[in-house]
C-alpha angles and dihedrals in degrees: 000000000000092000092049090048094052091043092054093045090048090048094051092048091047092049094064102114099220094169092060093042094049096047090050093047090049090051093245096131130234111341090206087070094052126088110311093356089239119145096224133104095262091061092042086057088061088068087068094244112123091181092054091048092048092049091049091049093049095047095045090051089045091059090063094041096049094045092053098041096046093046091047092050093049105034112008140252101314091052089049092057092047092049090050090052089050092051091050093049090047091057096049096037106029116181091215093060099045089265092297105125142139133302093261102233099130093043089047090054091047092053092048092048091052095045094047117000096200092047088050092050090051091050091048090048090052089053092049095047092048090046092049094052101031103029089210118120097201093052090050090051092050091050093049093048092051095053100041100072091051093054093042088057094046098044106028125015146307090254090055090049090052090051091047091050093049092049091046091054089052091048090053092047091050088052097051093117090047090051089054091051091046090054092048094045094240101109110124120241124241110292095017125112 
């Protein structure tokens, strides 16, 4: 029952669509009508508001971080991993948006940071390095999600590596259209529509 409880709490936290809420509060309109229609920070950036994109990134990461840290403090490490999984699923399949959410990258990074801070820093660094050289958000996300499970296994536990691998597979599945555009050379660069 504890595991189900923390999963549901993580899911509900993860399902808060901060991208939509922030763009509305900033007077930027309906994010679903911007760029890809995605609710994540990359699409918020397409509104031209760096502050709205930064706030979305921080809050979407925060969903993963808070879910893991609260569950760990109350119920231990297994509950923390389950809560992190719930938060990630909540972001990509939010009940409030008919289960049509984001691609989960920021929440993924938040979960990894909270599970193993050093592993999370390495994954964030991989994202930043790929973004600096490639200027393509989806490619950066794919790189970060590939490296995270390895470091979770090396620095934390096998259970954490399994969680990281599962989340990485879901990140890749959510990016299947982006992967097609990457292969064809038509994927937009950061800030482009």
